[in-house]
C-alpha positions as protocol buffer text, in pm:
chain_id: "A"
residue {
  index: 1
  type: MET
  ca { x: 1682 y: -11 z: -89 }
}
residue {
  index: 2
  type: LYS
  ca { x: 1576 y: 346 z: -177 }
}
residue {
  index: 3
  type: LYS
  ca { x: 1234 y: 217 z: -280 }
}
residue {
  index: 4
  type: ILE
  ca { x: 1191 y: 36 z: 50 }
}
residue {
  index: 5
  type: LEU
  ca { x: 1291 y: 345 z: 248 }
}
residue {
  index: 6
  type: LYS
  ca { x: 1062 y: 570 z: 43 }
}
residue {
  index: 7
  type: GLY
  ca { x: 777 y: 324 z: 87 }
}
residue {
  index: 8
  type: LEU
  ca { x: 829 y: 310 z: 462 }
}
residue {
  index: 9
  type: LEU
  ca { x: 846 y: 690 z: 479 }
}
residue {
  index: 10
  type: VAL
  ca { x: 518 y: 728 z: 288 }
}
residue {
  index: 11
  type: PHE
  ca { x: 362 y: 457 z: 505 }
}
residue {
  index: 12
  type: LEU
  ca { x: 476 y: 629 z: 827 }
}
residue {
  index: 13
  type: MET
  ca { x: 362 y: 972 z: 706 }
}
residue {
  index: 14
  type: PHE
  ca { x: 17 y: 827 z: 639 }
}
residue {
  index: 15
  type: PHE
  ca { x: -5 y: 684 z: 991 }
}
residue {
  index: 16
  type: VAL
  ca { x: 122 y: 1005 z: 1150 }
}
residue {
  index: 17
  type: LEU
  ca { x: -150 y: 1190 z: 962 }
}
residue {
  index: 18
  type: VAL
  ca { x: -420 y: 944 z: 1068 }
}
residue {
  index: 19
  type: GLY
  ca { x: -277 y: 887 z: 1415 }
}
residue {
  index: 20
  type: CYS
  ca { x: -272 y: 1257 z: 1498 }
}
residue {
  index: 21
  type: ASN
  ca { x: -638 y: 1282 z: 1394 }
}
residue {
  index: 22
  type: LYS
  ca { x: -567 y: 1545 z: 1132 }
}
residue {
  index: 23
  type: ALA
  ca { x: -889 y: 1655 z: 971 }
}
residue {
  index: 24
  type: LEU
  ca { x: -959 y: 1487 z: 640 }
}
residue {
  index: 25
  type: GLU
  ca { x: -1226 y: 1610 z: 404 }
}
residue {
  index: 26
  type: LYS
  ca { x: -1390 y: 1378 z: 158 }
}
residue {
  index: 27
  type: ASP
  ca { x: -1498 y: 1532 z: -171 }
}
residue {
  index: 28
  type: ASP
  ca { x: -1634 y: 1299 z: -440 }
}
residue {
  index: 29
  type: ASP
  ca { x: -1362 y: 1037 z: -498 }
}
residue {
  index: 30
  type: TYR
  ca { x: -1082 y: 1216 z: -313 }
}
residue {
  index: 31
  type: ILE
  ca { x: -971 y: 1252 z: 47 }
}
residue {
  index: 32
  type: GLU
  ca { x: -755 y: 1557 z: 104 }
}
residue {
  index: 33
  type: SER
  ca { x: -564 y: 1663 z: 411 }
}
residue {
  index: 34
  type: GLU
  ca { x: -621 y: 2005 z: 568 }
}
residue {
  index: 35
  type: ASP
  ca { x: -268 y: 1994 z: 707 }
}
residue {
  index: 36
  type: GLU
  ca { x: -40 y: 2219 z: 499 }
}
residue {
  index: 37
  type: TYR
  ca { x: 261 y: 1989 z: 555 }
}
residue {
  index: 38
  type: TYR
  ca { x: 102 y: 1694 z: 379 }
}
residue {
  index: 39
  type: ASP
  ca { x: -19 y: 1696 z: 21 }
}
residue {
  index: 40
  type: PHE
  ca { x: -223 y: 1378 z: -11 }
}
residue {
  index: 41
  type: ALA
  ca { x: -512 y: 1325 z: -248 }
}
residue {
  index: 42
  type: TYR
  ca { x: -626 y: 969 z: -189 }
}
residue {
  index: 43
  type: LYS
  ca { x: -894 y: 820 z: -411 }
}
residue {
  index: 44
  type: ASP
  ca { x: -1150 y: 571 z: -281 }
}
residue {
  index: 45
  type: GLY
  ca { x: -1131 y: 211 z: -399 }
}
residue {
  index: 46
  type: PHE
  ca { x: -871 y: -2 z: -572 }
}
residue {
  index: 47
  type: PRO
  ca { x: -676 y: 150 z: -863 }
}
residue {
  index: 48
  type: ALA
  ca { x: -754 y: 44 z: -1220 }
}
residue {
  index: 49
  type: SER
  ca { x: -398 y: 106 z: -1342 }
}
residue {
  index: 50
  type: SER
  ca { x: -216 y: -161 z: -1541 }
}
residue {
  index: 51
  type: LEU
  ca { x: 62 y: -130 z: -1283 }
}
residue {
  index: 52
  type: VAL
  ca { x: -151 y: -328 z: -1037 }
}
residue {
  index: 53
  type: LYS
  ca { x: -283 y: -591 z: -1279 }
}
residue {
  index: 54
  type: ASP
  ca { x: -91 y: -861 z: -1086 }
}
residue {
  index: 55
  type: VAL
  ca { x: -185 y: -724 z: -744 }
}
residue {
  index: 56
  type: PRO
  ca { x: -485 y: -902 z: -592 }
}
residue {
  index: 57
  type: LYS
  ca { x: -757 y: -665 z: -473 }
}
residue {
  index: 58
  type: PRO
  ca { x: -811 y: -714 z: -99 }
}
residue {
  index: 59
  type: ASP
  ca { x: -1162 y: -841 z: -23 }
}
residue {
  index: 60
  type: PHE
  ca { x: -1154 y: -684 z: 323 }
}
residue {
  index: 61
  type: GLY
  ca { x: -1119 y: -340 z: 479 }
}
residue {
  index: 62
  type: SER
  ca { x: -1163 y: 8 z: 338 }
}
residue {
  index: 63
  type: ILE
  ca { x: -931 y: 96 z: 48 }
}
residue {
  index: 64
  type: VAL
  ca { x: -785 y: 430 z: -65 }
}
residue {
  index: 65
  type: TYR
  ca { x: -492 y: 494 z: -297 }
}
residue {
  index: 66
  type: ASP
  ca { x: -269 y: 754 z: -452 }
}
residue {
  index: 67
  type: GLU
  ca { x: -25 y: 733 z: -739 }
}
residue {
  index: 68
  type: ASP
  ca { x: 266 y: 923 z: -887 }
}
residue {
  index: 69
  type: GLU
  ca { x: 524 y: 871 z: -1158 }
}
residue {
  index: 70
  type: GLU
  ca { x: 709 y: 610 z: -949 }
}
residue {
  index: 71
  type: GLY
  ca { x: 424 y: 391 z: -832 }
}
residue {
  index: 72
  type: ILE
  ca { x: 92 y: 334 z: -660 }
}
residue {
  index: 73
  type: TYR
  ca { x: 33 y: 360 z: -283 }
}
residue {
  index: 74
  type: ILE
  ca { x: -266 y: 162 z: -155 }
}
residue {
  index: 75
  type: TYR
  ca { x: -386 y: 180 z: 205 }
}
residue {
  index: 76
  type: VAL
  ca { x: -636 y: -59 z: 356 }
}
residue {
  index: 77
  type: SER
  ca { x: -788 y: 20 z: 695 }
}
residue {
  index: 78
  type: ASP
  ca { x: -996 y: -194 z: 930 }
}
residue {
  index: 79
  type: VAL
  ca { x: -794 y: -510 z: 866 }
}
residue {
  index: 80
  type: THR
  ca { x: -688 y: -792 z: 1094 }
}
residue {
  index: 81
  type: GLU
  ca { x: -350 y: -957 z: 1115 }
}
residue {
  index: 82
  type: GLU
  ca { x: -515 y: -1273 z: 978 }
}
residue {
  index: 83
  type: ASN
  ca { x: -639 y: -1076 z: 671 }
}
residue {
  index: 84
  type: VAL
  ca { x: -285 y: -959 z: 605 }
}
residue {
  index: 85
  type: LYS
  ca { x: -132 y: -1302 z: 663 }
}
residue {
  index: 86
  type: ASN
  ca { x: -367 y: -1459 z: 405 }
}
residue {
  index: 87
  type: TYR
  ca { x: -314 y: -1173 z: 160 }
}
residue {
  index: 88
  type: ILE
  ca { x: 64 y: -1198 z: 182 }
}
residue {
  index: 89
  type: ALA
  ca { x: 49 y: -1576 z: 140 }
}
residue {
  index: 90
  type: SER
  ca { x: -136 y: -1525 z: -192 }
}
residue {
  index: 91
  type: LEU
  ca { x: 121 y: -1290 z: -348 }
}
residue {
  index: 92
  type: PRO
  ca { x: 378 y: -1545 z: -477 }
}
residue {
  index: 93
  type: GLY
  ca { x: 95 y: -1719 z: -665 }
}
residue {
  index: 94
  type: HIS
  ca { x: 19 y: -1389 z: -840 }
}
residue {
  index: 95
  type: GLY
  ca { x: 376 y: -1364 z: -969 }
}
residue {
  index: 96
  type: TRP
  ca { x: 541 y: -1172 z: -686 }
}
residue {
  index: 97
  type: ASN
  ca { x: 816 y: -1429 z: -638 }
}
residue {
  index: 98
  type: VAL
  ca { x: 1136 y: -1280 z: -781 }
}
residue {
  index: 99
  type: ASP
  ca { x: 1406 y: -1193 z: -527 }
}
residue {
  index: 100
  type: PRO
  ca { x: 1179 y: -1194 z: -219 }
}
residue {
  index: 101
  type: ASP
  ca { x: 1311 y: -1009 z: 85 }
}
residue {
  index: 102
  type: GLU
  ca { x: 1481 y: -1235 z: 341 }
}
residue {
  index: 103
  type: GLU
  ca { x: 1287 y: -1062 z: 619 }
}
residue {
  index: 104
  type: ASN
  ca { x: 941 y: -1143 z: 479 }
}
residue {
  index: 105
  type: SER
  ca { x: 697 y: -1252 z: 747 }
}
residue {
  index: 106
  type: ASP
  ca { x: 324 y: -1289 z: 812 }
}
residue {
  index: 107
  type: THR
  ca { x: 290 y: -909 z: 827 }
}
residue {
  index: 108
  type: TYR
  ca { x: 560 y: -787 z: 585 }
}
residue {
  index: 109
  type: PHE
  ca { x: 636 y: -886 z: 227 }
}
residue {
  index: 110
  type: SER
  ca { x: 844 y: -745 z: -55 }
}
residue {
  index: 111
  type: ALA
  ca { x: 949 y: -894 z: -388 }
}
residue {
  index: 112
  type: TYR
  ca { x: 963 y: -830 z: -762 }
}
residue {
  index: 113
  type: ASN
  ca { x: 761 y: -985 z: -1041 }
}
residue {
  index: 114
  type: ALA
  ca { x: 895 y: -1110 z: -1375 }
}
residue {
  index: 115
  type: GLU
  ca { x: 831 y: -766 z: -1531 }
}
residue {
  index: 116
  type: GLY
  ca { x: 1060 y: -599 z: -1276 }
}
residue {
  index: 117
  type: GLN
  ca { x: 785 y: -430 z: -1077 }
}
residue {
  index: 118
  type: TYR
  ca { x: 837 y: -418 z: -701 }
}
residue {
  index: 119
  type: ILE
  ca { x: 575 y: -470 z: -429 }
}
residue {
  index: 120
  type: ASP
  ca { x: 599 y: -385 z: -60 }
}
residue {
  index: 121
  type: VAL
  ca { x: 320 y: -490 z: 177 }
}
residue {
  index: 122
  type: SER
  ca { x: 323 y: -409 z: 545 }
}
residue {
  index: 123
  type: TYR
  ca { x: 82 y: -414 z: 839 }
}
residue {
  index: 124
  type: TYR
  ca { x: 63 y: -197 z: 1147 }
}
residue {
  index: 125
  type: GLU
  ca { x: -218 y: -173 z: 1401 }
}
residue {
  index: 126
  type: GLY
  ca { x: -517 y: -250 z: 1179 }
}
residue {
  index: 127
  type: GLU
  ca { x: -377 y: -84 z: 866 }
}
residue {
  index: 128
  type: MET
  ca { x: -212 y: -244 z: 563 }
}
residue {
  index: 129
  type: SER
  ca { x: -12 y: -64 z: 297 }
}
residue {
  index: 130
  type: ILE
  ca { x: 55 y: -199 z: -50 }
}
residue {
  index: 131
  type: ILE
  ca { x: 314 y: -7 z: -248 }
}
residue {
  index: 132
  type: VAL
  ca { x: 387 y: -103 z: -609 }
}
residue {
  index: 133
  type: TYR
  ca { x: 675 y: 54 z: -800 }
}
residue {
  index: 134
  type: SER
  ca { x: 705 y: 41 z: -1177 }
}
residue {
  index: 135
  type: ALA
  ca { x: 999 y: -139 z: -1337 }
}
């Protein structure tokens, strides 16, 4: 439950940052916030970490990510609800089928894989977040 709440908090903080049109500067592979309250350093593209080896790379939208000792936070912008629905439908086939959340839907999904990693995917107004926590 703590992982879900932390994931939702990170997800909401990202949308508050973007939604309030806070200035973002892009420098090489990083996007950094000018807002002192937030300390984000998102990298362009899909992460190469072994933590996401079972996470399918979205073939739509614009992807940035960040990571810390607990997991990887991937954000995809410019997506449609149909993109997310198809992406979520593919996850059980990639091994994300252990203890799925009872409230999974076309726009929200969470489950574990056999290695004990946890994934949380959610969609809100053209943005999709994928959060993967290590076992």
